[in-house]
C-alpha positions as CSV (number, residue, x, y, z in Angstrom):
1,V,11.2,-18.2,17.2
2,G,12.2,-20.4,14.3
3,K,15.4,-18.5,13.4
4,G,17.3,-20.6,10.9
5,M,14.8,-23.4,11.2
6,H,15.5,-26.1,8.6
7,G,12.7,-28.7,9.2
8,G,10.5,-30.0,11.9
9,K,7.5,-28.3,13.5
10,I,7.0,-25.6,16.1
11,V,3.5,-25.3,17.7
12,I,2.7,-22.4,20.0
13,K,-0.7,-22.1,21.6
14,P,-2.3,-20.6,24.8
15,P,-2.3,-22.7,27.9
16,E,-5.4,-24.8,28.7
17,G,-8.1,-22.6,30.4
18,A,-6.8,-19.3,28.9
19,V,-9.7,-16.8,28.9
20,Y,-8.3,-14.4,26.3
21,K,-8.9,-14.5,22.6
22,P,-5.8,-15.8,20.9
23,E,-6.3,-13.7,17.7
24,H,-6.1,-10.5,19.9
25,S,-3.1,-11.6,22.0
26,A,0.6,-11.7,21.1
27,I,2.1,-15.2,21.5
28,L,5.2,-14.6,19.4
29,G,7.7,-11.7,19.3
30,N,9.4,-9.9,16.5
31,T,11.4,-11.3,13.5
32,C,10.1,-14.9,13.7
33,L,11.4,-17.4,11.1
34,Y,14.4,-15.2,10.2
35,G,16.3,-17.3,7.6
36,A,14.1,-20.4,8.1
37,T,14.5,-22.8,5.1
38,G,11.9,-25.5,6.0
39,G,9.5,-26.9,8.4
40,H,6.2,-25.7,9.8
41,L,5.2,-23.1,12.5
42,F,1.6,-23.0,13.8
43,A,0.8,-20.3,16.3
44,N,-2.6,-19.7,17.9
45,G,-2.0,-16.1,18.7
46,R,-0.6,-12.9,17.1
47,A,3.0,-12.4,16.0
48,G,5.0,-9.2,16.5
49,E,6.6,-7.2,13.7
50,R,8.5,-8.6,10.8
51,F,6.8,-12.0,11.0
52,G,8.3,-14.2,8.3
53,V,11.2,-11.9,7.6
54,R,13.7,-13.6,5.3
55,N,11.5,-16.8,5.4
56,S,13.1,-19.0,2.8
57,G,10.9,-22.1,3.0
58,C,8.9,-22.5,6.2
59,D,5.1,-22.9,5.9
60,T,3.3,-21.2,8.7
61,V,-0.1,-20.1,10.1
62,V,-0.5,-17.3,12.7
63,E,-3.6,-15.5,14.0
64,G,-2.3,-12.0,13.3
65,A,0.9,-10.0,12.7
66,G,2.5,-6.6,13.1
67,D,4.2,-4.4,10.5
68,H,6.5,-5.7,7.8
69,C,5.0,-9.2,7.5
70,C,6.8,-11.3,4.8
71,E,9.6,-8.8,4.5
72,Y,12.4,-10.0,2.3
73,M,10.7,-13.5,2.1
74,T,12.2,-15.8,-0.6
75,A,10.2,-19.0,-0.3
76,G,7.6,-20.7,1.9
77,T,4.0,-19.9,2.7
78,V,2.7,-17.5,5.3
79,V,-1.0,-17.5,6.3
80,V,-2.3,-14.7,8.6
81,L,-5.8,-15.2,10.0
82,G,-6.2,-11.8,11.6
83,E,-5.1,-8.2,11.4
84,T,-1.8,-7.3,9.9
85,G,0.3,-4.1,10.1
86,R,1.6,-2.0,7.3
87,N,4.3,-2.7,4.7
88,I,3.3,-6.3,3.8
89,G,5.7,-7.9,1.4
90,A,8.4,-5.3,1.3
91,G,11.3,-6.8,-0.6
92,M,9.5,-10.1,-1.0
93,T,11.1,-12.1,-3.9
94,G,9.6,-15.6,-3.4
95,G,6.9,-17.5,-1.5
96,I,3.2,-16.8,-1.1
97,G,1.2,-15.0,1.6
98,Y,-2.4,-15.6,2.4
99,F,-4.2,-12.9,4.4
100,Y,-7.7,-13.3,5.8
101,D,-9.3,-9.9,5.4
102,P,-13.1,-9.7,5.5
103,D,-12.9,-5.9,5.7
104,D,-10.6,-5.3,2.6
105,H,-7.8,-3.6,4.5
106,V,-4.8,-5.6,3.2
107,P,-4.4,-3.9,-0.2
108,S,-3.8,-0.5,1.5
109,K,-1.2,-2.1,3.7
110,L,0.9,-3.6,0.9
111,N,4.3,-2.5,-0.2
112,T,3.6,-2.7,-3.9
113,D,7.1,-2.0,-5.1
114,I,7.4,-5.8,-5.9
115,V,4.4,-7.8,-4.8
116,S,1.0,-8.3,-6.4
117,V,-2.3,-9.0,-4.6
118,Q,-5.3,-10.9,-5.7
119,R,-8.2,-13.0,-4.3
120,L,-7.6,-16.7,-4.5
121,P,-7.4,-17.4,-8.2
122,T,-7.3,-21.2,-8.5
123,D,-8.3,-24.4,-6.9
124,A,-4.6,-25.1,-6.2
125,A,-4.5,-21.9,-4.1
126,R,-7.6,-22.9,-2.2
127,E,-6.3,-26.4,-1.6
128,Q,-2.9,-25.1,-0.3
129,L,-4.7,-22.8,2.1
130,R,-7.2,-25.4,3.2
131,C,-4.4,-27.9,4.0
132,L,-2.5,-25.4,6.1
133,L,-5.7,-24.4,8.0
134,E,-6.5,-28.0,8.7
135,A,-3.0,-28.6,10.1
136,H,-3.3,-25.4,12.1
137,V,-6.6,-26.6,13.7
138,A,-5.1,-30.0,14.4
139,E,-2.0,-28.6,16.0
140,T,-3.4,-25.6,17.9
141,G,-7.2,-26.0,18.2
142,S,-7.6,-22.6,16.6
143,E,-11.2,-21.5,16.8
144,R,-10.7,-18.9,14.1
145,A,-9.3,-21.4,11.6
146,A,-12.0,-23.9,12.5
147,G,-14.6,-21.3,11.8
148,I,-13.1,-20.5,8.4
149,L,-13.0,-24.2,7.5
150,A,-16.6,-24.7,8.6
151,D,-17.7,-22.5,5.7
152,F,-14.6,-22.7,3.6
153,D,-16.1,-21.8,0.2
154,A,-17.5,-18.5,1.5
155,E,-14.6,-17.7,3.8
156,A,-11.9,-18.4,1.2
157,A,-13.3,-15.5,-0.8
158,K,-12.2,-13.2,2.0
159,F,-8.5,-14.1,1.6
160,W,-5.9,-12.1,-0.3
161,Q,-3.0,-13.8,-1.9
162,V,0.2,-11.8,-2.0
163,Y,3.1,-12.9,-4.3
164,P,6.1,-11.6,-6.1
165,P,6.8,-11.9,-9.8
166,A,8.9,-15.0,-9.3
167,E,5.8,-16.9,-8.2
168,A,3.4,-15.6,-11.0
169,D,3.5,-18.9,-12.9
170,R,2.7,-21.3,-10.1
171,P,-0.5,-23.2,-10.1
172,E,-1.5,-21.4,-6.9
173,T,-1.2,-17.9,-8.4
174,S,-2.0,-18.4,-12.1
175,K,-5.1,-19.8,-13.8
176,V,-2.9,-20.5,-16.9
177,A,-0.3,-22.5,-14.9
178,A,-3.1,-24.3,-13.1
179,E,-4.6,-25.5,-16.4
180,T,-1.3,-27.0,-17.7
């Protein structure tokens, strides 16, 4: 899904009347957004392995992901609202990942060879996240995203931000950059 995407929008959601919880059910396969350079993908369900691999500019929200999320990512924004597998950010040289993690598991799943991790450091980061969550709710009806938005100030504190050195001076990642 989304391989080579250059713009536009992809929305994937469960059918009306589905009785399963989207955050616990796969709705996307493996290697989504491979080489995508723009656009948006909103998926109310979990993705397989290598979600966002080689993402080079797409902004996306998904309810969960398998191993190797954001692998070799060079640009764009990935938001994961549920559980994620191991090896997050392996080879990631650009872009930002936001991972909802009320149980503090994400730091142990990172590939720290390149990327850094921190809680949301700036208002710019919170605004970027809020805007993507609002779009996700509007497009997919995600109950999980709606719940996060309902108490955003408290829930935003449960997100980790993952970024490589190339993004360290952005207003979303750096208090110093946000103040200038």
